[in-house]
C-alpha positions, 0 to 999 in steps of 0.5 A: 944366240942359238937357233931354236927348232928342230933339225931335219934329222929330229923331224924325220926320227919323230915321223918315223916313230909316228909312222910305226905307231900307226902301222902297229895300231891300225890293224889292231884297231880293225881287229878290235872293231870286228870283235865289237861287231861280233859281240853286238851280233851275239847280243842282238840274236840272244835279245830277239830270241828271248824276245820272242819267247817273252812275247809268246808267253805274254800274248799267249800266241806262237812267236817264230824267229826266222834266221836266214844264213844268206842275208844274215838277217833275223826276224821276229814279227816283221822286225828285222835285225841285220848281222854283219855280213862278214860273220859266218852264220848257220842254223839247225832247227826242226825241218818241218818249220824251215823254208828253202833259204831260212830256219825257224825257231818257234816259241810256244805260249807255255814257254817251250820252243821247236829248239835249235842251235844257231852258230856265229863265227868271226872269220879265222876265229872263235865262234859262239853256239846259241842253243835254244832248248826245245823243252823250256825254251831257254837260250844259252850260248856256248863258245868254241874254238875253230879247228 
């Protein structure tokens, strides 16, 4: 009668294959997770800006979105959205509204805004520029590649 089971060689080959698959899939999974965080951060930023514009028009009052590149925080009326720490974040907006460490984009009741650009960059990869139009307060996003 023949023994049923695996030889040591077969077990070692199976373990080598599993180890190889793990070595390949873990870095890919980490990149996928970072990419998901990046896309969620862009969506969160656009949602806060859109909400500010909507609230300004609805309530007939000015609404400010404050963006702090150092702490990676975006705030509207006390509600703070934290973006992932490893993202590059920069803002270009009207100098009259900015503070020493934060940029401000103001939305007006008639639908316009102070305008500005916010850049989000995934380290070592492409980025997105969120543009807030000063005339109509429209919010658009443009992808760009790093040089």
